[in-house]
C-alpha positions as CSV (number, residue, x, y, z in Angstrom):
1,M,0.0,0.0,0.0
2,S,1.3,3.4,-0.9
3,V,1.5,6.5,1.2
4,R,-1.1,8.3,-1.0
5,T,-3.6,5.5,-0.4
6,S,-3.1,5.6,3.3
7,R,-3.6,9.3,3.5
8,T,-6.8,9.0,1.5
9,R,-8.2,6.4,3.8
10,L,-7.3,8.5,6.8
11,I,-9.1,11.5,5.5
12,T,-12.2,9.4,4.6
13,A,-12.3,7.9,8.1
14,A,-12.0,11.3,9.7
15,A,-14.8,12.6,7.6
16,G,-17.0,9.6,8.6
17,I,-16.3,10.3,12.2
18,A,-17.3,13.9,11.8
19,L,-20.6,13.0,10.1
20,A,-21.4,10.6,12.8
21,A,-20.8,13.2,15.5
22,L,-23.1,15.7,13.6
23,S,-25.8,13.2,13.4
24,M,-25.8,12.5,17.1
25,T,-25.8,16.2,17.9
26,A,-28.9,16.7,15.7
27,C,-30.7,13.9,17.4
28,D,-30.0,15.4,20.8
29,N,-31.2,18.8,19.8
30,S,-34.4,17.3,18.3
31,G,-35.2,15.6,21.6
32,D,-34.6,18.8,23.6
33,I,-37.0,20.7,21.3
34,A,-39.6,18.0,21.7
35,T,-39.2,18.1,25.4
36,A,-39.6,21.9,25.6
37,T,-42.7,22.1,23.4
38,G,-44.3,18.7,23.9
39,P,-47.3,17.9,26.0
40,S,-45.1,17.0,29.0
41,L,-44.4,20.8,29.6
42,K,-46.6,22.0,32.5
43,A,-47.5,25.7,33.1
44,T,-46.6,27.2,36.4
45,P,-49.9,27.9,38.4
46,S,-50.6,31.6,38.7
47,V,-52.0,33.5,41.7
48,A,-55.8,33.5,41.8
49,S,-57.4,36.8,40.6
50,T,-60.8,38.2,39.9
51,P,-62.0,37.3,36.4
52,F,-61.8,40.2,34.0
53,V,-65.2,41.3,32.7
54,P,-65.0,43.6,29.7
55,A,-67.0,46.9,29.9
56,P,-70.2,46.9,27.8
57,T,-69.8,48.4,24.5
58,D,-71.9,51.5,23.4
59,P,-73.6,50.3,20.2
60,T,-73.8,53.9,19.1
61,T,-70.0,54.5,19.3
62,T,-67.0,52.9,17.7
63,P,-64.1,52.2,20.0
64,T,-60.7,53.3,18.7
65,T,-57.3,52.3,19.8
66,G,-55.0,54.8,21.5
67,T,-51.4,55.2,20.6
68,G,-48.7,57.0,22.5
69,T,-45.1,57.5,23.0
70,G,-43.3,58.5,26.2
71,T,-39.9,59.9,27.0
72,G,-40.0,60.4,30.7
73,T,-43.5,61.9,30.5
74,S,-46.4,60.2,28.8
75,S,-47.8,61.9,25.7
76,G,-50.1,60.7,23.0
77,T,-53.6,60.8,21.8
78,S,-56.4,58.5,23.0
79,S,-59.8,58.5,21.6
80,G,-62.6,56.8,23.5
81,P,-66.3,56.6,22.6
82,T,-67.1,59.7,20.5
83,A,-70.5,61.4,21.2
84,E,-72.7,62.0,18.2
85,T,-72.7,65.6,16.8
86,P,-76.3,67.0,16.9
87,T,-77.7,67.8,13.6
88,P,-78.7,71.5,13.4
89,A,-82.3,72.2,12.8
90,P,-83.2,73.3,9.3
91,R,-83.7,77.0,8.9
92,P,-87.3,78.0,7.9
93,T,-87.5,78.7,4.2
94,G,-91.0,80.3,4.2
95,P,-91.6,84.1,3.9
96,K,-90.3,86.3,6.6
97,P,-93.0,87.7,9.1
98,A,-94.1,91.1,8.2
99,T,-92.5,93.9,10.3
100,A,-95.0,96.3,11.8
101,T,-94.6,99.8,10.3
102,P,-94.7,102.6,13.0
103,A,-97.6,104.9,12.5
104,P,-96.5,108.3,11.1
105,K,-96.2,111.1,13.7
106,S,-98.9,113.7,13.4
107,P,-97.4,117.0,12.3
108,T,-96.8,119.5,15.1
109,A,-98.7,122.7,14.7
110,P,-96.3,125.6,14.4
111,P,-96.3,128.0,17.3
112,A,-98.7,130.9,17.0
113,P,-97.0,134.1,15.9
114,A,-96.4,136.7,18.7
115,A,-98.9,139.5,18.7
116,Q,-97.6,142.8,17.3
117,P,-97.2,145.6,19.8
118,V,-100.2,148.0,19.9
119,T,-101.2,151.2,21.7
120,C,-102.7,150.6,25.1
121,T,-106.5,151.4,25.0
122,G,-109.5,150.8,27.2
123,S,-110.2,147.5,25.3
124,T,-106.8,145.9,26.0
125,T,-106.2,147.2,29.6
126,K,-107.8,147.5,33.0
127,T,-107.7,151.0,34.6
128,T,-108.2,151.8,38.3
129,A,-108.3,155.2,40.1
130,A,-107.4,155.4,43.8
131,P,-107.4,158.6,45.9
132,L,-104.1,159.2,47.9
133,N,-103.4,160.6,51.3
134,R,-99.9,161.4,50.3
135,P,-99.4,163.4,48.4
136,V,-102.7,165.0,49.5
137,N,-105.4,165.7,46.9
138,H,-103.9,163.2,44.5
139,L,-105.4,160.3,42.5
140,L,-103.3,157.4,41.3
141,L,-104.2,155.9,37.9
142,T,-103.0,152.3,37.3
143,V,-103.3,150.7,33.8
144,T,-102.7,146.9,33.5
145,N,-102.2,145.2,30.2
146,T,-104.8,142.5,29.7
147,G,-104.1,141.9,26.0
148,P,-102.2,139.0,24.4
149,G,-99.2,141.1,23.4
150,T,-97.2,144.2,24.3
151,C,-98.8,147.6,24.4
152,Y,-97.5,151.2,24.7
153,L,-98.7,154.0,26.9
154,H,-98.0,157.0,24.8
155,G,-97.9,160.6,26.3
156,Y,-100.1,161.1,29.3
157,P,-103.7,160.3,30.2
158,A,-106.4,162.7,28.9
159,V,-108.8,162.7,31.8
160,R,-112.3,164.1,31.9
161,F,-114.1,164.5,35.3
162,G,-117.8,164.7,35.1
163,E,-119.0,167.0,32.3
164,A,-115.7,168.8,31.7
165,Q,-115.2,170.1,28.2
166,S,-111.4,170.1,28.2
167,V,-108.6,168.0,29.6
168,P,-106.2,169.2,32.3
169,P,-102.6,170.1,31.3
170,V,-99.6,167.7,31.8
171,I,-96.6,168.4,34.1
172,A,-93.9,168.8,31.5
173,D,-91.0,167.9,33.8
174,S,-92.6,164.4,34.5
175,K,-91.9,163.2,30.9
176,P,-89.9,159.9,31.0
177,Q,-87.0,159.1,28.8
178,A,-88.8,156.3,27.0
179,V,-92.3,155.3,26.1
180,V,-93.8,153.1,28.8
181,T,-94.0,149.6,27.5
182,L,-96.3,147.0,29.1
183,Q,-95.9,143.3,28.6
184,P,-99.1,141.2,29.2
185,G,-99.9,141.5,33.0
186,Q,-97.6,144.5,33.6
187,S,-98.9,147.9,34.8
188,G,-98.1,151.6,34.1
189,Y,-98.9,154.6,36.3
190,A,-99.8,158.3,36.3
191,S,-100.9,160.6,39.1
192,V,-103.5,163.3,39.0
193,N,-103.2,166.5,41.0
194,L,-106.9,167.1,41.8
195,S,-106.7,170.5,43.6
196,S,-104.2,172.8,45.4
197,A,-103.3,172.0,48.9
198,D,-103.1,175.7,50.0
199,G,-106.5,176.8,48.7
200,T,-105.1,179.0,45.9
201,G,-106.9,177.0,43.2
202,N,-110.4,177.2,44.5
203,T,-111.7,178.8,41.3
204,D,-114.4,176.6,39.7
205,G,-113.9,173.9,42.3
206,H,-116.5,171.1,42.4
207,T,-117.0,167.5,43.4
208,T,-117.4,164.8,40.7
209,T,-118.2,161.1,40.7
210,T,-117.4,160.1,37.2
211,L,-114.1,159.8,35.3
212,A,-113.1,158.9,31.7
213,V,-109.5,158.2,30.7
214,H,-108.5,158.6,27.1
215,F,-105.3,157.2,25.6
216,H,-103.0,159.1,23.2
217,G,-101.6,157.6,20.0
218,P,-97.9,157.7,19.0
219,S,-98.0,161.4,18.0
220,G,-99.2,162.3,21.5
221,N,-101.9,164.7,20.2
222,E,-104.8,162.5,19.3
223,S,-107.0,160.2,21.4
224,V,-107.3,156.6,20.1
225,G,-109.3,153.6,20.9
226,T,-111.8,153.0,23.6
227,P,-111.5,155.2,26.8
228,A,-111.5,153.6,30.2
229,N,-114.0,154.5,32.9
230,P,-112.5,153.7,36.3
231,S,-114.8,153.9,39.4
232,L,-114.4,156.8,41.8
233,P,-115.3,156.8,45.5
234,A,-119.1,157.0,46.1
235,T,-118.6,160.4,47.7
236,G,-116.7,161.6,44.7
237,V,-113.5,163.7,44.4
238,Y,-113.0,167.4,44.6
239,V,-111.3,169.1,41.6
240,D,-110.5,172.8,40.9
241,D,-108.7,174.8,38.2
242,S,-105.2,173.6,39.5
243,L,-106.1,170.1,38.1
244,K,-103.1,168.6,36.2
245,V,-101.6,165.1,35.4
246,T,-98.2,163.5,35.0
247,Y,-96.9,161.5,32.0
248,W,-97.3,157.8,32.1
249,Q,-94.6,156.2,34.2
250,Q,-93.1,152.8,34.3
251,S,-93.0,152.7,38.1
252,M,-95.5,153.8,40.8
253,D,-92.8,155.7,42.7
254,D,-92.0,157.9,39.7
255,A,-95.7,158.7,39.3
256,L,-96.1,159.6,43.0
257,S,-93.0,161.9,43.0
258,W,-95.0,164.7,41.4
């Protein structure tokens, strides 16, 4: 036998031994696997616990699974049963209700125009005559505007006692700086000197019980409108030829100063 042949047989024998060893190892592993997974493997008994009962599922909702990731603190989204979104009621499509139209305001009547100023006369005034103790033998005439507008007392009163044919003169120094103006309800004044206090005017002196007061116009010379007839005391008043009057005054004090 040659050396080559001996080497070949040695290699062949070694290969056979190696194959045999591999076969045995395979068999041992197969048995181990069968032992680990076969029916002889018994589960370790666990601690008794309350059986888990799943929560009833809402038929109107669909469960979803939650997902989350955490790095020290938990975060994620979880969605449980979702409530149904109510369907909005349909808007009415019919005609809109009629809106009440406010009634038109009645037109306001324009204010009445103010009455134009006029000359004071007996028809638009009230005149009184009052005897005075001071100054003595004097009579105070008071004219009150009873009209709807302003009136003017021009000049002085043209007085007639009883059946006299003329009017007494006016005291020139008593003339005011402006025409006396009377608003509705206001009064103007004049005084009448009936007789002299020292008896020097006793010529043609007499007692009278009637009096007429005439009103002058803007020119101061003519008599206008209706005269006034104020009452005198029942015993009358005494007048003589010293009879005279003042201009119309805006205040009583001015009238009595003469």
